[in-house]
C-alpha positions as CSV (number, residue, x, y, z in Angstrom):
1,X,21.0,5.4,-26.3
2,X,20.5,2.4,-29.0
3,X,20.7,-1.0,-28.0
4,X,22.6,-2.5,-31.0
5,X,21.5,-6.2,-30.3
6,X,17.6,-5.3,-29.6
7,X,14.7,-5.8,-32.3
8,X,11.4,-4.4,-32.0
9,X,8.5,-6.5,-30.2
10,X,6.6,-8.5,-32.4
11,X,3.4,-9.3,-31.9
12,X,0.5,-11.9,-33.7
13,X,-2.7,-10.0,-33.9
14,X,-5.9,-12.6,-33.9
15,X,-9.0,-11.0,-35.0
16,X,-12.1,-13.4,-33.8
17,X,-15.2,-13.7,-35.4
18,X,-18.4,-16.0,-35.6
19,X,-19.0,-18.1,-38.9
20,X,-22.6,-17.7,-38.7
21,X,-22.6,-14.1,-39.4
22,X,-20.7,-14.5,-42.7
23,X,-23.3,-16.9,-43.4
24,X,-26.3,-14.6,-42.6
25,X,-24.8,-11.3,-42.8
26,X,-21.8,-11.3,-45.1
27,X,-21.7,-7.4,-45.7
28,X,-20.9,-6.7,-41.5
29,X,-17.3,-8.4,-41.5
30,X,-16.2,-5.4,-44.1
31,X,-17.3,-3.0,-41.2
32,X,-14.5,-4.3,-39.0
33,X,-11.3,-3.9,-41.3
34,X,-11.1,-0.2,-40.2
35,X,-10.8,-1.3,-36.5
36,X,-8.0,-3.8,-37.6
37,X,-6.1,-1.2,-39.6
38,X,-6.3,1.2,-36.3
39,X,-5.2,-1.4,-33.9
40,X,-2.1,-2.3,-36.5
41,X,-1.4,1.6,-37.0
42,X,-1.5,2.4,-33.1
43,X,0.8,-0.5,-32.5
44,X,3.3,0.3,-34.9
45,X,3.4,4.0,-34.0
46,X,4.6,2.1,-30.7
47,X,7.4,0.2,-32.7
48,X,5.6,-3.0,-32.3
49,X,5.8,-5.5,-35.4
50,X,2.4,-6.9,-36.3
51,X,2.0,-10.3,-38.0
52,X,-1.8,-10.2,-38.7
53,X,-3.7,-13.4,-39.4
54,X,-6.8,-13.9,-41.6
55,X,-10.1,-13.4,-39.5
56,X,-10.7,-16.5,-37.3
57,X,-14.1,-18.2,-36.9
58,X,-13.7,-22.0,-36.9
59,X,-11.0,-24.3,-35.0
60,X,-9.0,-25.0,-38.5
61,X,-8.7,-21.3,-39.2
62,X,-7.4,-20.6,-35.6
63,X,-4.6,-23.8,-35.7
64,X,-3.8,-21.9,-39.3
65,X,-3.2,-18.7,-37.4
66,X,-1.4,-19.8,-34.6
67,X,0.7,-21.7,-36.7
68,X,1.7,-18.8,-38.6
69,X,2.6,-16.8,-35.4
70,X,4.8,-19.9,-34.4
71,X,6.7,-19.6,-37.6
72,X,6.9,-15.9,-37.5
73,X,8.3,-16.3,-33.9
74,X,6.1,-13.6,-32.3
75,X,6.5,-12.5,-28.6
76,X,2.8,-12.9,-27.8
77,X,-0.8,-13.4,-29.3
78,X,-3.0,-10.5,-29.3
79,X,-6.6,-11.4,-29.4
80,X,-9.5,-9.0,-30.6
81,X,-12.9,-9.8,-30.6
82,X,-14.7,-8.5,-33.6
83,X,-17.8,-9.8,-32.6
84,X,-19.1,-13.0,-30.2
85,X,-16.7,-16.0,-31.2
86,X,-17.8,-19.2,-29.3
87,X,-14.7,-20.3,-27.4
88,X,-14.6,-24.2,-28.2
89,X,-13.6,-22.8,-31.5
90,X,-10.3,-21.1,-30.4
91,X,-9.3,-22.8,-27.1
92,X,-7.5,-25.7,-28.2
93,X,-5.3,-23.8,-30.7
94,X,-4.4,-21.4,-27.8
95,X,-3.6,-23.6,-25.2
96,X,-1.5,-26.2,-27.1
97,X,0.9,-23.2,-28.3
98,X,3.6,-22.0,-25.9
99,X,3.2,-18.3,-27.1
100,X,2.0,-15.9,-24.4
101,X,-1.8,-14.5,-24.9
102,X,-2.7,-10.9,-24.4
103,X,-6.4,-10.3,-24.6
104,X,-7.1,-6.9,-26.3
105,X,-10.9,-6.1,-24.8
106,X,-12.5,-3.7,-27.1
107,X,-14.9,-2.6,-29.5
108,X,-15.2,-0.5,-32.8
109,X,-17.2,2.5,-31.2
110,X,-16.5,4.5,-28.2
111,X,-20.1,5.3,-27.8
112,X,-22.9,2.9,-27.7
113,X,-26.0,4.8,-28.5
114,X,-28.2,3.0,-30.8
115,X,-29.5,-0.8,-31.3
116,X,-28.2,-0.6,-34.5
117,X,-24.6,-0.4,-33.4
118,X,-25.1,-3.7,-31.6
119,X,-23.7,-5.9,-34.3
120,X,-20.4,-4.1,-34.3
121,X,-19.9,-3.8,-30.3
122,X,-20.9,-7.0,-28.9
123,X,-17.5,-8.9,-28.7
124,X,-17.1,-8.6,-25.1
125,X,-19.1,-11.4,-24.0
126,X,-16.9,-13.4,-26.6
127,X,-13.7,-12.3,-24.5
128,X,-15.7,-13.8,-21.4
129,X,-16.5,-17.0,-23.2
130,X,-12.8,-17.5,-24.2
131,X,-11.3,-16.4,-20.9
132,X,-13.2,-18.5,-18.9
133,X,-12.0,-21.7,-21.1
134,X,-8.4,-20.5,-21.0
135,X,-8.7,-20.4,-17.2
136,X,-10.5,-23.6,-17.1
137,X,-7.8,-25.2,-19.3
138,X,-4.7,-23.8,-17.1
139,X,-3.6,-21.3,-20.1
140,X,-2.3,-18.2,-18.5
141,X,-3.2,-14.9,-20.0
142,X,-3.2,-11.3,-19.5
143,X,-6.4,-8.8,-20.6
144,X,-6.7,-5.2,-20.8
145,X,-10.2,-3.4,-21.7
146,X,-10.7,-0.1,-23.1
147,X,-11.6,1.8,-26.3
148,X,-8.6,2.0,-28.5
149,X,-8.7,5.8,-29.0
150,X,-10.7,6.9,-25.9
151,X,-8.4,5.2,-23.1
152,X,-5.0,4.1,-22.8
153,X,-5.6,0.5,-23.5
154,X,-2.9,0.3,-26.1
155,X,-0.2,1.8,-23.9
156,X,-1.2,-0.7,-21.4
157,X,-1.1,-3.6,-23.6
158,X,2.2,-2.6,-24.9
159,X,3.7,-2.6,-21.4
160,X,2.6,-6.4,-21.5
161,X,4.2,-7.1,-25.1
162,X,7.3,-5.9,-23.4
163,X,7.1,-8.0,-20.9
164,X,6.6,-11.0,-23.3
165,X,9.5,-9.6,-25.2
166,X,11.5,-10.0,-22.0
167,X,10.2,-13.5,-21.5
168,X,11.0,-14.6,-25.3
169,X,14.4,-13.1,-24.9
170,X,14.9,-15.0,-21.7
171,X,14.2,-18.3,-22.6
172,X,15.9,-18.2,-25.7
173,X,19.2,-16.8,-23.9
174,X,22.5,-18.0,-24.8
175,X,24.8,-17.4,-21.7
176,X,28.5,-17.9,-22.3
177,X,30.4,-18.6,-18.9
178,X,33.8,-18.5,-18.7
179,X,35.4,-20.4,-15.9
180,X,33.7,-22.0,-12.9
181,X,31.3,-20.6,-10.5
182,X,33.0,-18.8,-7.8
183,X,33.3,-21.5,-5.1
184,X,31.2,-21.3,-2.0
185,X,28.5,-18.8,-3.7
186,X,25.0,-20.4,-3.5
187,X,22.5,-18.0,-3.9
188,X,22.4,-17.6,-7.8
189,X,23.2,-21.2,-8.3
190,X,20.9,-23.4,-10.5
191,X,21.1,-26.6,-11.8
192,X,22.0,-26.8,-15.5
193,X,19.0,-29.0,-16.2
194,X,16.6,-26.4,-14.5
195,X,18.2,-23.4,-16.5
196,X,17.9,-25.5,-19.7
197,X,14.5,-27.6,-19.3
198,X,12.6,-25.1,-17.1
199,X,14.2,-21.7,-17.9
200,X,15.1,-22.1,-21.7
201,X,18.8,-21.2,-21.0
202,X,21.3,-22.6,-23.0
203,X,24.6,-22.5,-20.9
204,X,27.8,-22.3,-23.1
205,X,30.7,-23.1,-21.0
206,X,34.3,-22.3,-22.1
207,X,37.4,-21.3,-20.2
208,X,39.8,-18.2,-20.2
209,X,42.3,-20.0,-22.3
210,X,40.0,-20.7,-25.1
211,X,38.7,-17.1,-25.0
212,X,42.5,-16.2,-25.4
213,X,42.8,-17.7,-28.7
214,X,40.7,-14.8,-30.1
215,X,43.2,-12.5,-29.2
216,X,44.3,-10.3,-31.6
217,X,47.9,-9.3,-32.5
218,X,49.2,-6.3,-30.5
219,X,49.6,-4.6,-34.1
220,X,46.0,-5.2,-34.9
221,X,44.6,-2.1,-36.5
222,X,41.3,-2.8,-34.7
223,X,43.0,-1.8,-31.5
224,X,44.1,1.6,-32.8
225,X,40.8,2.2,-34.2
226,X,39.3,1.3,-30.6
227,X,41.7,3.6,-28.9
228,X,40.6,6.5,-31.0
229,X,36.9,5.6,-30.1
230,X,37.6,5.2,-26.5
231,X,39.5,8.9,-26.1
232,X,36.2,10.2,-27.5
233,X,33.9,8.4,-25.3
234,X,36.1,8.3,-22.0
235,X,38.5,10.4,-20.0
236,X,41.9,8.7,-20.6
237,X,44.2,11.6,-19.2
238,X,45.0,9.4,-16.4
239,X,45.6,6.2,-18.1
240,X,48.9,5.1,-19.6
241,X,48.4,4.0,-23.7
242,X,50.1,0.7,-23.2
243,X,47.8,-0.4,-20.5
244,X,45.1,0.7,-22.2
245,X,46.1,-0.8,-25.7
246,X,46.4,-4.1,-23.4
247,X,42.8,-3.6,-22.3
248,X,41.5,-3.2,-25.7
249,X,43.5,-6.4,-26.6
250,X,41.9,-8.2,-24.1
251,X,38.4,-7.1,-24.7
252,X,38.4,-7.5,-28.5
253,X,39.1,-11.1,-27.7
254,X,36.2,-11.2,-25.4
255,X,34.0,-9.2,-28.1
256,X,35.0,-12.0,-31.0
257,X,34.0,-14.9,-28.7
258,X,30.8,-13.4,-28.0
259,X,30.0,-12.6,-31.4
260,X,31.3,-16.1,-33.0
261,X,29.0,-18.0,-30.3
262,X,26.1,-15.8,-30.9
263,X,26.3,-15.0,-26.9
264,X,23.4,-13.0,-25.6
265,X,24.6,-12.9,-22.0
266,X,27.9,-14.1,-20.2
267,X,29.2,-14.3,-17.0
268,X,33.2,-14.3,-15.8
269,X,35.0,-15.9,-12.9
270,X,37.8,-13.1,-12.1
271,X,39.5,-15.7,-10.2
272,X,40.4,-17.6,-13.2
273,X,42.1,-14.8,-15.0
274,X,45.6,-15.3,-14.3
275,X,48.9,-15.3,-16.6
276,X,48.6,-18.9,-17.0
277,X,45.2,-18.7,-18.5
278,X,46.4,-16.6,-21.4
279,X,43.9,-13.8,-20.6
280,X,46.4,-10.5,-19.6
281,X,43.7,-9.4,-17.5
282,X,40.2,-9.2,-16.4
283,X,38.2,-7.4,-19.1
284,X,36.4,-4.7,-17.2
285,X,36.2,-2.1,-19.9
286,X,35.1,-4.5,-22.4
287,X,32.4,-5.8,-20.2
288,X,31.1,-2.2,-19.7
289,X,30.9,-1.5,-23.0
290,X,29.0,-4.7,-23.9
291,X,26.3,-4.0,-21.1
292,X,25.7,-0.8,-22.4
293,X,25.1,-2.4,-26.0
294,X,22.3,-4.9,-24.7
295,X,24.6,-7.8,-23.7
296,X,23.5,-9.4,-20.4
297,X,26.1,-9.7,-17.6
298,X,26.6,-10.8,-14.2
299,X,29.7,-11.4,-12.1
300,X,31.2,-14.7,-10.6
301,X,30.0,-17.1,-12.9
302,X,26.1,-16.4,-12.5
303,X,24.2,-17.4,-15.5
304,X,20.8,-16.9,-14.1
305,X,21.0,-13.4,-13.4
306,X,23.3,-12.8,-16.5
307,X,20.5,-14.1,-18.7
308,X,18.0,-12.1,-16.6
309,X,19.9,-8.5,-17.3
310,X,20.2,-9.6,-21.0
311,X,16.5,-10.2,-21.5
312,X,15.5,-6.8,-19.9
313,X,18.2,-4.9,-21.6
314,X,17.3,-6.3,-25.0
315,X,13.5,-4.6,-24.6
316,X,14.4,-1.6,-22.0
317,X,17.2,1.0,-21.9
318,X,19.5,1.7,-19.3
319,X,19.8,-1.3,-17.5
320,X,22.8,-2.7,-15.4
321,X,24.2,-5.2,-13.4
322,X,24.9,-4.2,-9.6
323,X,25.1,-5.2,-6.0
324,X,24.3,-3.6,-2.8
325,X,27.2,-3.6,-0.7
326,X,27.0,-1.2,2.3
327,X,24.2,0.6,4.0
328,X,24.0,4.1,5.4
329,X,21.9,3.6,8.0
330,X,21.6,7.5,9.2
331,X,21.3,8.7,5.6
332,X,19.0,5.8,4.6
333,X,20.8,5.0,1.7
334,X,22.4,1.8,0.2
335,X,25.9,2.2,-1.4
336,X,25.8,0.0,-4.8
337,X,29.0,-1.3,-6.2
338,X,31.2,-3.8,-8.1
339,X,34.7,-4.7,-8.9
340,X,34.6,-2.7,-12.4
341,X,31.4,-3.8,-14.1
342,X,28.3,-1.5,-15.1
343,X,26.4,0.1,-17.9
344,X,28.9,2.7,-18.8
345,X,25.9,4.8,-20.4
346,X,24.3,5.4,-16.7
347,X,27.0,7.4,-15.1
348,X,26.2,10.8,-14.1
349,X,29.3,12.1,-15.9
350,X,32.0,10.8,-18.5
351,X,33.7,7.9,-17.3
352,X,37.4,8.2,-16.3
353,X,39.4,5.2,-17.2
354,X,41.9,4.0,-14.8
355,X,44.3,1.0,-14.0
356,X,42.7,-1.0,-10.7
357,X,45.2,-2.2,-8.2
358,X,44.8,-6.0,-8.4
359,X,45.9,-8.5,-6.1
360,X,43.3,-11.3,-6.4
361,X,45.4,-13.3,-8.9
362,X,48.6,-12.7,-11.0
363,X,47.2,-11.3,-13.9
364,X,48.2,-7.5,-14.8
365,X,46.1,-4.7,-13.2
366,X,42.9,-4.3,-15.5
367,X,41.5,-1.3,-16.7
368,X,38.2,-0.3,-15.4
369,X,35.7,3.0,-16.0
370,X,35.4,4.9,-12.8
371,X,32.4,6.9,-12.0
372,X,28.7,7.2,-10.4
373,X,25.4,6.5,-11.2
374,X,23.1,9.1,-12.3
375,X,20.1,10.5,-10.5
376,X,16.6,9.6,-11.1
377,X,13.6,7.3,-10.3
378,X,14.6,3.8,-11.2
379,X,13.6,0.1,-10.3
380,X,16.0,-2.1,-8.5
381,X,15.0,-6.0,-9.8
382,X,16.2,-9.3,-8.6
383,X,15.7,-13.1,-9.9
384,X,15.5,-15.1,-6.7
385,X,15.7,-19.1,-7.0
386,X,13.3,-20.7,-4.7
387,X,12.2,-23.8,-3.3
388,X,11.2,-26.6,-5.9
389,X,12.9,-24.9,-8.6
390,X,10.3,-21.9,-8.5
391,X,11.4,-18.6,-8.9
392,X,10.5,-15.0,-7.4
393,X,10.8,-11.7,-9.4
394,X,11.5,-8.9,-6.8
395,X,11.0,-5.7,-8.1
396,X,11.2,-2.5,-5.8
397,X,10.8,1.6,-6.7
398,X,13.9,3.0,-6.0
399,X,15.6,6.7,-6.7
400,X,19.4,6.7,-7.1
401,X,20.7,9.8,-5.3
402,X,23.6,12.1,-5.8
403,X,26.9,11.3,-4.2
404,X,27.2,13.7,-1.0
405,X,30.6,15.8,-1.6
406,X,31.3,15.0,2.0
407,X,31.5,11.2,1.5
408,X,34.9,10.0,0.7
409,X,34.4,6.9,-1.8
410,X,37.7,7.6,-4.2
411,X,37.5,6.0,-7.6
412,X,35.4,3.1,-8.5
413,X,32.0,2.0,-9.8
414,X,29.4,3.3,-7.2
415,X,25.8,4.8,-6.8
416,X,23.5,5.3,-3.9
417,X,20.0,3.8,-3.8
418,X,17.2,4.6,-1.7
419,X,14.1,2.6,-1.8
420,X,10.8,4.1,-0.8
421,X,10.5,2.3,2.2
422,X,13.3,2.5,5.1
423,X,16.3,0.6,4.5
424,X,15.9,-1.4,7.8
425,X,12.4,-2.4,6.1
426,X,13.5,-2.8,2.8
427,X,16.9,-5.0,3.5
428,X,14.6,-7.2,5.9
429,X,11.7,-7.7,3.4
430,X,14.5,-8.4,0.7
431,X,16.0,-11.2,2.4
432,X,12.8,-12.7,3.6
433,X,11.8,-13.2,0.1
434,X,15.2,-14.6,-0.9
435,X,16.5,-11.8,-2.8
436,X,20.2,-12.9,-3.9
437,X,23.3,-10.5,-3.8
438,X,23.5,-10.1,-7.6
439,X,20.7,-7.7,-9.3
440,X,20.2,-5.0,-11.8
441,X,19.3,-1.6,-11.9
442,X,16.7,-0.7,-14.7
443,X,16.3,3.5,-15.6
444,X,12.9,4.7,-15.8
445,X,10.5,3.1,-13.7
446,X,9.2,0.2,-16.1
447,X,7.3,-1.5,-13.4
448,X,4.4,-2.5,-15.5
449,X,6.5,-4.1,-18.3
450,X,8.6,-6.2,-15.5
451,X,5.6,-7.2,-13.5
452,X,4.4,-8.8,-17.1
453,X,7.5,-10.5,-17.9
454,X,7.3,-12.2,-14.3
455,X,3.9,-13.2,-14.8
456,X,4.4,-14.5,-18.2
457,X,7.4,-16.6,-16.9
458,X,5.3,-18.1,-14.1
459,X,7.7,-16.5,-11.3
460,X,6.0,-15.3,-8.2
461,X,6.2,-11.4,-8.7
462,X,7.4,-9.5,-5.4
463,X,7.0,-6.0,-5.0
464,X,9.0,-4.0,-2.1
């Protein structure tokens, strides 16, 4: 599944060295270039773009390298000690920048069997010197150690790079909120000043009537083009063409507004979609398409979760907004659903498009996809606001299980989640740590990547 809005992760690779060695043994430095090339090649093989600085030895060189990385807007800095490098040369530049630091603790040779190799393999105590200073200065970092060819250290580092990318995306989120927050819902509500100053989220607030300004004419050729695409992608056998066209017309208004405002995530309060708002119906179908393309989403005016889902979706494939609805105590599973929003690429079969019965407002009945989440080992995640504007990232490995033929769920968005622990323990622990009722499912089990995301953001990471 291609994420249309995603980009490769981008790192700044920072080789550290000692000026003294260039003065007394200038020929030694050339011996490290193959290691640097190898590391760059390995990252490239993992779809990681690399901005490589010059080998740095003194404080001015480190300052220049960090400035280079900031200008390139890298997701993180990867340090690699070619040899010992005194920490006081690099620590100021690394502590001043907001870019996360990941330490790649490795050496040129896999086998140290001769004292003649000492000059090429003693960088580990430079790592120790630097990490001690970073800790004392309060600069968070992540470290992985091992030989680049003999171990999986590159793979482990890539997990952290992806976490850094999610953090970078989250801190630069542009979240559109259509309408006011659903009255009375409090768990996901965060003050706008906290969203901006603490989390880096830009909130773009608008109303349905302003989005309605983007409605295409009913004879717009783009409607017919989208109609043909939908007929290939979905089962439309139970949907009237006129209802389908109106849904597309409404969805194109949303799509055009998102493009114009350069939105990375959005949220809608369905109660404000009325005849008077200018939006003919709640655009469930377009919401589902946008989620599948990497745009973040959450319901009911939830800016926080929308940004969270969007940041993950820019890096990891297979992410969907969801809610826990009902427990099945006897079968130890939880029914997952929402009104009509999910990542349609995660359905177990081709989605059926249907008209939804609608009594919440005086808008027309919306079109929505009906289907069940596909089975697999996945991760349930939630970003929970806490006391004093602190946040917890809740991560839980789960299994999405097959829908029993004996259950009668009718049509709609649905799925069955089975945590690794009993649902009794899961639900108890989830609420004890403040889990909110809006969350996400991430397909595959990228727990390391998500854990790194939370650590880099400075959140408390809770695993259930």
